[in-house]
N, C-alpha and C positions, 0 to 999 in steps of 0.2 A: 414095660410101659408104665407100670405104677409109679417108678420114681420121675419120668417124664411129666405124669399128670402132676404129682406133688410139686415138682419144680415149677411147673406152668403156674399153679394156683398160688406158690408162695412168690414168685415173682409178681403175679397180678396183684396180690395183696400188698408187698411192698409198693409197687408204683400207685395203687390207688391210696395208700397212706401218704406217700409222697405229693400226690397231687391234692390232697386234703390239707396241707400246711402251707398257709399264704405265705408269700415272702413279706419279711417286715418292711415297712416303708419308714424312711428317716424322718423325724418330726422336728428334732433340734439339733444344731451343731454350735458349740461355742470353742473357739479356737482361739488361743492365747499363745504367746511365742514358743512356751514350753509345755503346752498340754493340750490336749482336746477333750471335749465333753460330748458325748453322742447319746441321744435317747431316739428310740423307734416306737412303732406300733406293736402290739403284743398279736402274736399269731395263735389262733384258735387250736388247742392240742398240743401245743410246744412245751417242752419241757424246760428249754433254754435256747440260748442262740450261740452263734459263733461268729464272732468280729475279726477280721483279718485286716491289718494296717499294713500296705506296702509304701514305700517312697524312703529309698536307704535300705534299711534294716526291715525283713519282714516280721511283724509280731502277731502272733495267734491269741486269742483270748476266748473263754468259754464263759458266760454268764447266765445265771439263772432267772435275772430280771431284765427289765427294757431300757437300761442305761448303763453307761460306763464313763468314767473319767480315766483318761489315760496320761501318765506323767513322765513316762520311761521312754527314751529314744526319741522324743519330739523335739524338733528344731525349728527355730525362728525363719520365715520367708521361705518355706517350703510347701509343696502340694502333695497330700497324701491320699492314696486309695484307699478308700473304705469298703470293704465288701462285709454283707450282713445276711445270713441266713439262719433260719429256724431249724431246730431237729426235736425228735422224739424218741425216748429211749425204748418205748414199749414194742415199737415195729422197725426201729431203727431206719426211721425215716428223716428227709431233711427237706427244706422249702427249696425253692430256686435262690440263687444268690445274686443280689442287687449290689452294683457298683456305685458309689458316690465318690466325690473329689472333694476334698477339705484342704484351704488355704491357711497356713498358719502365718500371722501378722511378722512383719519384722519387729526385732527388740530393739527399740531405741536406747543408746548409752548416754552417759551424761557429756554433755556439751564441752568443747574447749572454748575458754573465754580468750577472745582477741581483741586489740583495741577497738571500741564502740561496737562490739557485737560478740557472735559465738558462729562457731562451727558445729552442727549438728552431726552426728554421727550415727550409725545404727548397724545391727548385726543381722547376716542373711546367708543363706547356705546355697539357696538355688536363685537363679537368675529371674527375677520379676521384671516385664516389659518396663514398668515405670511405677514410680511412687508420686503420691501428690504430699507435698509437703505444706503443714499447716502451722501457722504460729499465730500465738492468741498472748492477750494481757490476763487473760483469766483461764483458769483449768477447765471450764465448761465450753471453751472456744466461741464464746459469744462476742469477745472483743477483738476481732482478727486485726492482724498488723499487716499493713500494706506496704512495700510491694511483695511481701515473703510469704503471704497466704495463699494456697491454692496454685502453688507452682509445681510442675511437673519435673521429676529426674529420674534417670535410673541408674545413677550413681549410689553409692553408700555414704556419702557426706553432702552437706549442702550448708554455704556459708550464709548467714544473715546478718548484714552489716553494711551500712551504718543503721546503729540503733540508738536511740537515747536510754540514758541510764535508767534502770528500772528491772522489774521481775517479768518473764516472759515465760511462757510455755510451749513445748512444740511436740508435734506426732507426726506420725506418717500414716498415708492411707493407701490401702489397695482393695482389690476387687476379688472375690471369688468366681468360678465359672458361672454362677448364678447372678452375677452382678451385684451382689450383697457386699455392703462395706466391710472392711477388715480393717481395724486400726491397732496401731501399735501400741505401747505404754507411753504415758505422758512424762515428759522431762520438764523439769523446772530448771531454769537458767535466770542468773542475776547479772545483768550487765552493770558495771561498776561507773 
């Protein structure tokens, strides 16, 4: 009987400790074609956090602070599931696990120059329904080029021709599950 009472009290202590650890909330994400940066809220009483990334190969990380920069096994144009939970060593407790999704942008590659224009090419691993293609005469994308700006494609190449000689920039735009902008890197192209 004493063992049952002890077990009950022990389980009650563990359950109370687990309920006291709040699940961390994701504050910031920055997705690049080959890296993810995540930052989340601190949970009172937590000694650290477990971060699990799935999407292709599962990766587990244990961190003592509230942010992580991941550069291994991250690919362009992929959706990753991110799970974060707090844990406390003293009573072997952990919070609930929260799931988030992060989309990495496609990786724009050097364009192929063709007569009076170029063919833009990008790298992706998973299918995204569509990309918005953007062409500009400046790297801030304030001088957009018609009719090649804001066109949508589901392919991984796009032909921008005819164009007068000059320097152009292109990038791709997608959206994550929260409809936040997700841009590729910017490629400079010189049309002779």
